[in-house]
N, C-alpha and C positions, 0 to 999 in steps of 0.2 A: 420187279422188272429191271434187274441190273443189266448194264451193258452200254455200248456206245453205238449210235447209228450215224454213220457218215453219209451225208446227202450229196448227190450229184445233180445234174440237170434232170435226169430221168430215174425214178426210183420205184421199185416194186416192193411191196410189203406182204409177206405171207404169214399166216397164222391160223390155227384151227379155232373153232368157236370157243369162247371163254379163255382164250390165251392172253387176253389183255390188249388186243389190237385196237379196239375203240379207245381205251384209256391212253394208249400211246399216241394215237392220232389227236386226241384232245390236248395232250401235252405239246405236241407240235403246233397246234393251233393257239396255244395259250398266250402267246405274245400278241395275237391279233383278236382272238375271241375268248377272253378269260371266263366268260359266263358258262362255257361248256364244262369247265371243271367243277362248277358249283351245282350242276344239275343232279349229280350223283356223288355226294361228298365222300371223299376217301383221302387217306394220307398219301401224298405223292411228293416226290422231289425230283428235279432234273436240272441239268445245266444245258443251256443252248448257246452256242457260239456262232458268230457270223463275222464277216468282214465289212468295214464301213468307213473308209477302205481298210483301216487298221483292224486287227482282231478285237472283237468285243465279246463280252460274256455276260449272260443273264442267268441268275439262279432263281428257280421257281420253287416255292414251297407251298404245299396245300395241306392244311390241317383242318379237316372237316369243312366248315364253310368259311374258313379264314384263308386268304390267299396273299402271299407276300412275295415281293420281287427285290432282288439286289442286282444292280447293273454295275459291272466293273468294280465290285466290292462296296458299292454305295447303295443304301436302302432307298427305294423309290416307292411312292404311294400308288402310282398308276403304271401299267405295263408299258415297256418300250415297244415301239412298233417298227422294227427294222424291215419288215416285209408285210405285204397284204396277203391274207390267206383267203382263197375262194374255195369253199368247202361244199361238197355235194355228197351226201350220205345216201343210205338205202331208201330213206323216205322220199327222195326225189325221183326214184325209179320205180315206185310201187305201182300196182296195176291201176289204181285210181288216177295217178298222174299220166299213165299211158293213154287214158281216154281224152286227155287234153288235145285240142287242135293245135299241134305244134307248128303247123304251117300258117301261123297268124302271129301278129305282133303281141296280142294279149297272151297267147299260149306260151311263146318264148319268154315273155316278161315274167310270167308266173314261174316257169321252170328255173330261170336264172335268179329269180328273187329281186328283180329290178323294176324300175318304172318303165312306162311304154316308150318314152323318148330314148332311154338307154337301149332298150330292146331293138328299136328301129335303127339306131346307130350301129348296133352289132350286126344286124341283118344286112344293112347296106354295105358293110365292110367285108362281108363274106366273099364275094367275087374278087375283091382286092387282095385278101390274105390267103384265099384258097383258089388261086387261078387255075390250078391243074384239075380241080374238081368242078368248079362252077364258072359259067360264062356270064351270068346275069341274074339279078333278082328284080322282081317287079312287085310293087305294092298296089293292091286293089282295095282301097279303104284300109281295113285292118288285116286283110288277107295278104298272103305272100306266095308268089309263084317263083320257083327256082328253076333255072335252066342249067342242067348238068352238062359237062363236057362229054362228048361221045366216048364211050368206053370207060368213063370214070365210075368207080364203085360208088354206089349210093342209090338214090331214087328207088328202084324196084326192090333191090336186095335188102336194104336197110329201112326202106319206107320212111315214115315221118321221123323215126328214131335217129336217122342220119343227121337231121337238122339239130337234134339235141347236142350231139358231140361236136358238130361243126360250130355251133353257137358257143359251146363251152371253150373250145380252142380260141376262137376269135375274141370272145369276151376276155379271156385270160391274157391274150396278147395285147389287146388295147389297154388293159389295166397295167400290164408290165411296162408299157411305154411311159407310164406316169410314175410308178413306184415299183420296187422289187415285188414280185408276185409268185406265190406258190399255189398251184391248183391241187387240191386234195380230193381224190375220188375214192369213196369207200364202197367196194363191191358194186361197180357200175355195170357188170356183165350179167346180172341175174337173168335178164330176159333176152340175151343176145346169143345166137348160135356162133360156133367156133370161127367161121369165115368172117362174120361181122366183127367179132372180137379182135381178130388179127388186123382187120382194116383200121379199127380205132387205135390200136397200139401203133400201127405204122403212121397214122395221122399225127400222133404226138411225137413220133421220132423225127419229124421234119426239122432240119437244121435252121429253119427260118424263125422258129419260136424263141423268145427270150425269157419265157416263164419256166419255172420248175414244176415238175409233176411228181406227186406221191400217189401211187395207185395201189390200194389194198385189195387183194383178191384171193379166192380159192381156185381160180380158173387154171386148168392145165395149159390152156393156150397162152396165158400170161406167163406161167412158169417157164414154158419152152421159149419164150421171147427174151429171157433175161440176158442172153448173149448178144443182143442187138442194141447195145448202147445203154442198157438199163443196169443200175446198181440194185442188187437184191438183198433184202433183209428178211430174216425169219425169226419168229417168236417161238422158241423151243421150250415146251413144257418141262418143268423140273419137279413140280409137285402140284397138288390141287390149288387152283387159282394163282399159280405163280409160274412165270416164264422168264427166260433170259433172252436178251437180244443178241443175235449172231449174224455176221456177214461172212462166216467161214464157208468154204465150198463144201466141206464134209457135212455140215448141218443142212445146207441147201439141198444137197443130193439126197440126204436122208428124208427130208420132208417131201421131196419129189417122188421118191420111191414109195412113200406111204400113201 
């Protein structure tokens, strides 16, 4: 998977099945969640650079179940953590999860993978950080009642699923105010229609957020949104089980045409 992926605040990642998209996401998460690289051992190498505030560079080498890091040319035993990665893959959106009562503290806590106190804090901050969408939230024991703004997209059209993405955005923003945060979403639109997908993309396009987003999708709606402030990357197959990373317009147009 040779190539360079330059990340901006909003990032779209496109790739067909078996193009290496999941492996790439694991590498991006490797400074925050190195165990992901050990679940399916493979030989991988990458360099990750960031500003802290000066330019820093980490080299990540995976050899089967051995994982090594070098930071600024020096070997380190544990991964550096220049940012926090909040990762939500396909398993978070499967049909069993959709049976959760997301309009409750336990439901949102399970979806976010946090304790109930953190979930309650996220819910309480929704009207504060999403003032154009919500006017108030009310707790009834563990239940949650949301008051949407008149004309705001949500409620009926997205149903309970709306709360999932609103909770994700608010959770990521609260985390980003503590430490640099990247929200990684792996194919989150499996069960959403095109209008709802566009609403979620517009939600993350708000200039108020301070976290970064990496959204991996097959969705045509996401592809068409790439000119609205999103940087786009595509994994281009070159041979079986091998792809190259590209951010060239010609490659992006080709994948869109396919």
